[in-house]
C-alpha positions in Angstrom: -46.7 49.1 61.2 -50.3 49.7 59.8 -51.6 48.0 62.9 -49.8 50.5 65.2 -50.8 53.3 63.0 -54.5 52.2 63.3 -54.4 52.2 67.2 -54.0 55.9 67.1 -57.2 57.7 66.6 -57.9 60.0 63.6 -57.9 63.7 63.9 -59.8 65.4 65.3 -60.1 62.6 67.9 -57.4 62.1 70.5 -56.5 59.8 73.2 -54.3 60.3 76.3 -50.6 59.4 75.7 -49.8 56.0 77.4 -47.1 53.3 77.3 -49.1 51.4 74.6 -48.0 54.3 72.2 -44.3 53.6 72.7 -44.0 51.3 69.6 -45.6 53.6 67.1 -43.6 56.6 68.5 -40.4 54.7 68.7 -40.8 53.8 65.0 -41.8 57.1 64.0 -38.7 58.8 65.6 -36.4 56.2 64.0 -37.9 56.9 60.8 -38.1 60.7 61.2 -35.4 61.5 63.7 -35.3 64.9 65.4 -33.1 67.2 66.9 -35.4 68.4 69.5 -35.0 66.9 73.2 -39.0 66.6 73.5 -38.9 63.8 70.7 -38.3 60.7 72.5 -41.1 58.6 73.8 -39.5 58.8 77.4 -39.8 62.6 77.5 -43.3 62.8 76.2 -44.4 60.0 78.5 -42.7 61.2 81.7 -44.3 64.8 81.1 -47.7 63.5 79.8 -49.4 64.7 83.2 -47.8 68.2 83.3 -48.7 68.9 79.7 -51.8 66.5 79.4 -50.3 65.1 76.3 -52.7 63.4 73.8 -52.1 61.7 70.4 -53.9 61.7 66.9 -52.9 61.2 63.3 -53.6 63.5 60.4 -52.8 62.3 57.1 -49.3 60.8 57.2 -48.3 62.7 60.4 -48.7 61.8 64.1 -50.1 64.7 66.0 -49.2 65.4 69.7 -51.3 68.0 71.6 -50.6 69.3 74.9 -53.8 70.6 76.4 -51.8 72.3 79.0 -54.3 74.5 80.8 -54.4 78.1 79.6 -51.6 77.6 76.9 -52.3 74.5 74.8 -50.2 73.8 71.8 -49.3 71.0 69.2 -45.9 69.6 68.9 -44.2 69.7 65.4 -45.4 67.2 63.1 -44.0 63.7 63.0 -44.2 62.2 59.6 -43.8 63.3 56.0 -46.1 65.4 53.6 -47.4 68.9 53.3 -46.3 70.4 56.8 -47.9 73.8 55.7 -51.4 72.2 55.2 -51.1 70.0 58.3 -50.5 73.2 60.5 -53.3 75.2 58.9 -55.8 72.0 59.3 -55.0 71.6 63.1 -54.9 75.5 64.0 -58.2 76.3 61.9 -59.9 73.3 63.4 -58.9 74.5 67.1 -59.8 78.0 66.2 -63.6 76.9 65.2 -63.8 75.4 68.6 -62.9 78.8 70.2 -59.3 77.4 71.2 -56.4 79.8 70.7 -53.7 77.3 70.0 -50.2 77.4 68.6 -47.6 74.8 67.1 -44.8 75.2 69.6 -41.2 73.7 70.0 -40.7 73.9 66.4 -37.0 73.3 65.4 -35.2 75.8 63.3 -34.8 73.7 60.3 -38.6 73.3 60.0 -39.2 76.8 60.8 -36.8 78.2 58.2 -38.1 75.6 55.5 -40.9 77.5 54.4 -41.9 81.1 53.9 -44.5 81.0 56.7 -45.4 84.6 56.6 -46.5 84.2 52.9 -48.6 81.1 54.1 -50.6 83.1 56.6 -48.5 82.0 59.7 -46.7 84.2 62.6 -43.5 82.8 63.5 -42.0 83.8 66.8 -38.6 82.8 68.5 -38.9 80.8 71.9 -35.4 81.3 73.4 -36.6 79.7 76.6 -37.3 76.3 74.9 -34.1 76.1 73.1 -31.9 73.1 73.6 -28.4 73.3 74.7 -26.0 71.0 72.4 -22.4 70.1 73.7 -19.6 68.0 72.2 -19.5 64.8 74.2 -15.6 64.8 74.2 -15.7 68.4 75.9 -17.9 67.1 78.6 -15.9 64.0 79.3 -12.5 65.5 78.8 -13.1 69.1 80.1 -9.8 70.3 78.5 -8.8 73.8 78.2 -8.8 77.1 80.2 -12.6 77.4 80.0 -13.0 74.3 81.9 -10.7 74.8 84.6 -13.4 75.6 87.4 -15.1 72.3 86.4 -11.8 70.4 86.6 -11.2 72.0 90.2 -14.7 71.1 91.3 -14.3 67.5 90.4 -10.8 67.5 92.0 -12.0 68.8 95.2 -14.8 66.6 95.3 -12.5 63.3 94.9 -10.1 64.8 97.3 -12.8 65.1 100.0 -15.2 61.9 99.3 -15.0 58.4 98.7 -17.6 57.6 96.0 -18.5 54.9 93.6 -20.1 55.4 90.1 -22.3 52.5 89.0 -24.9 52.0 86.1 -28.4 52.4 87.3 -30.2 49.0 88.0 -33.7 48.2 89.4 -32.4 47.5 92.7 -31.3 51.3 93.4 -34.5 52.8 92.0 -36.0 53.1 95.6 -32.9 54.9 96.8 -33.2 57.2 93.9 -36.8 57.9 94.8 -35.8 58.6 98.2 -33.0 61.1 97.0 -35.5 62.7 94.7 -38.2 63.4 97.4 -35.3 64.6 99.7 -34.2 67.1 96.8 -38.0 68.2 96.5 -38.3 68.6 100.3 -35.3 71.1 100.2 -36.6 72.9 97.0 -40.2 73.1 98.3 -41.4 71.3 95.2 -45.1 71.1 96.5 -45.7 75.0 96.2 -43.6 75.6 93.1 -45.4 74.3 90.0 -42.3 73.9 87.8 -40.6 71.9 90.4 -43.7 69.9 91.2 -44.2 68.9 87.5 -40.5 67.9 87.4 -40.9 65.7 90.5 -43.7 63.8 89.1 -41.8 63.5 85.6 -38.9 62.2 87.7 -41.1 59.5 89.4 -42.6 58.4 86.2 -39.0 57.8 84.7 -37.7 55.7 87.7 -41.0 53.7 88.2 -41.1 52.9 84.5 -37.4 52.7 84.2 -37.2 49.1 82.8 -40.4 49.8 80.4 -38.9 53.0 78.9 -35.5 51.2 78.0 -33.4 54.4 79.1 -30.0 54.4 80.8 -28.9 55.7 84.1 -26.2 56.2 86.4 -25.9 56.6 90.2 -23.1 58.0 92.5 -22.9 56.2 95.9 -21.2 57.9 98.9 -21.1 55.8 102.1 -23.4 53.3 100.4 -26.2 55.7 99.6 -27.3 57.1 96.3 -26.3 60.8 96.5 -26.8 61.6 92.6 -28.5 59.9 89.7 -29.1 60.7 86.1 -31.0 59.4 83.2 -30.5 59.5 79.3 -30.9 57.8 75.8 -30.2 58.3 72.4 -32.0 61.1 70.5 -30.8 60.3 67.1 -27.9 58.7 65.6 -25.1 61.0 66.8 -26.7 62.7 69.8 -27.7 61.5 73.2 -30.2 63.5 75.4 -30.1 63.9 79.2 -33.5 64.0 80.7 -32.7 63.9 84.6 -29.9 64.8 86.6 -30.2 65.1 90.3 -27.5 65.4 93.1 -27.5 66.1 97.0 -26.4 69.6 97.1 -24.6 69.2 100.3 -21.9 67.5 98.4 -20.3 70.2 96.3 -19.0 69.1 92.8 -21.4 66.2 92.6 -23.1 67.3 89.7 -20.0 67.8 87.5 -18.8 64.3 88.7 -21.9 62.5 87.6 -22.2 64.5 84.5 -18.8 63.5 83.3 -18.9 60.0 84.7 -22.2 59.0 82.9 -21.0 60.2 79.6 -17.8 58.3 79.8 -19.2 55.2 80.8 -22.2 55.1 78.5 -22.3 57.5 75.9 -18.8 58.3 74.4 -19.6 56.9 71.1 -22.0 59.8 70.6 -20.7 63.2 69.0 -23.2 65.4 70.7 -25.1 65.9 74.0 -28.5 67.5 74.2 -29.1 68.8 77.6 -32.3 70.1 77.0 -33.6 73.6 77.8 -33.2 76.3 80.6 -37.0 77.2 80.5 -35.9 81.0 81.1 -34.7 80.2 84.6 -31.6 82.4 85.3 -29.8 79.7 87.6 -30.6 77.0 85.0 -29.3 79.2 82.2 -26.2 80.1 84.0 -25.5 76.5 84.8 -26.0 75.4 81.4 -23.9 78.1 79.7 -20.9 77.2 82.2 -20.5 74.0 80.1 -19.9 76.3 76.9 -22.5 74.8 74.4 -21.3 73.9 71.1 -24.4 75.2 69.7 -28.4 75.8 70.4 -31.3 74.1 68.8 -33.3 77.2 68.4 -37.2 76.6 68.5 -40.1 78.6 67.4 -44.0 78.9 67.7 -46.3 79.1 64.8 -49.6 80.6 64.7 -52.2 81.5 62.2 -52.2 85.2 61.1 -56.1 85.2 60.7 
């Protein structure tokens, strides 16, 4: 562990996040499990280009910094010690360099642990980044009146199409990349920054599938991959779904792969974290249609100086 720790530069030095940081971050997340979807190595790695993520260490904490153009931010601390002092050192250091920075994606259990206001911080809610948490059994069984529409969509799909669900293996990666590119062409990803960044993240996840150690699932229709999904454990009782893409031509395909992936791989986990909606109306509506069990509310912390 000490050798891994020393492989990370000491603050204020940083280096770009890379695959070589997987062992230290995996160990850190095992020792200090989190509830936020950002905190798996996979999530950080596949989004590293979009957020320009860099890694450092400060005292007993690992520091992750998203240089991120006009809105740079630190992720919450990973480790143990004086979190308030950690935040103060980071933000003051950046302020001295003339960079306005906040600590973002801070889960409620951290934001509510201290009287940040009396410590000289400003705390703001960040609804767009809050994670949606569901009971696994609800998404697998879809029981009750509230899931009537989901059950109908799945039934209609099964009546209309002959399909096969398979665990994702490396032989199907090219087909998933093809579907990802096809989906992007339909949505004009190249001219929409958010979708472009997502497309890059999906390519990173698929091309590093084995090295990242995630699980995936695919739906085949007429021998072609028409939907794929990727996920992994977030903590001891929660799985996080990083990616879910389906050909929109096939109505009902999203609820089919969502249900099949959880049923085949993750039924032993109590909760499913399906990440945030980013403030996008359509995405918010889709996530709310599955009736979340609760939200993981997130906040930003800034210095009131």
